[in-house]
C-alpha positions, 0 to 999 in steps of 0.5 A, a space after each residue: 218418151 209418150 205423154 204420161 197421164 196422172 192417171 195412168 201414175 197413180 193407178 200404178 202406184 195403187 197396184 204397189 199397195 201392199 207390197 211389203 217394206 224391203 229396203 232397197 227393192 222394188 219388185 211390185 208384190 215382192 218388196 219395195 222401199 219409197 225408192 222403189 216404189 217411184 222406181 217401179 212407177 216410172 218403169 211402168 209408166 215412163 220406161 227404163 231407169 234414168 240411172 242405176 240407183 247405187 246401193 245405199 244403208 238405211 243412214 245413207 242420208 244422214 252418214 253423207 249430209 248430202 241432198 242425194 235423192 233431192 239432187 236426183 230429183 231434180 235430175 230427172 223429174 220436173 219441179 212443182 211448187 209444195 202448195 200445187 202438187 197434183 196427183 200423180 206427183 212424187 212428194 219428197 220429205 225431210 223427216 228432221 229439219 237440217 237433215 237431207 231429205 230421205 223419204 218419197 211418196 205419190 201424191 194419191 190427192 191434195 190429202 192422201 199420197 201412196 209411200 212404202 214406210 219402213 215397216 209396214 207394206 205400200 199403202 195410200 196413207 193421209 198426208 196429214 203430219 208429213 206435209 209439215 215435213 215436205 222438202 219438194 214436189 216434182 212430176 214425171 217427165 211428160 205428165 199431162 192431165 
């Protein structure tokens, strides 16, 4: 695997801005959800996806009660300290305390991220209140500055 730069990750994530939200999709300018965004960026900057995402319902985390997304992040990304994530890192969020984490974004800076959120297009937005919900931060494998 060749080196992956933070600039390349962020450049690719920003190409997805405006892509409509579509549950389970991962096609730039066609549709994606938060996982689909990260999967698409992975394909563009790292290569083929390391595993196939299983079908999942909108309430999958609540229904299963398992840290499925967090476990996958630990399998395929490098853990980063939550207080020192950088542009290009993947951010994992928990909507409610004691619930499984089920939202992802890609840090654009210490204060902004690119993410796909239900009912909206992919956008670069302030992390703001999301920071309190941060459950993990991860670097793409092989990332360099």
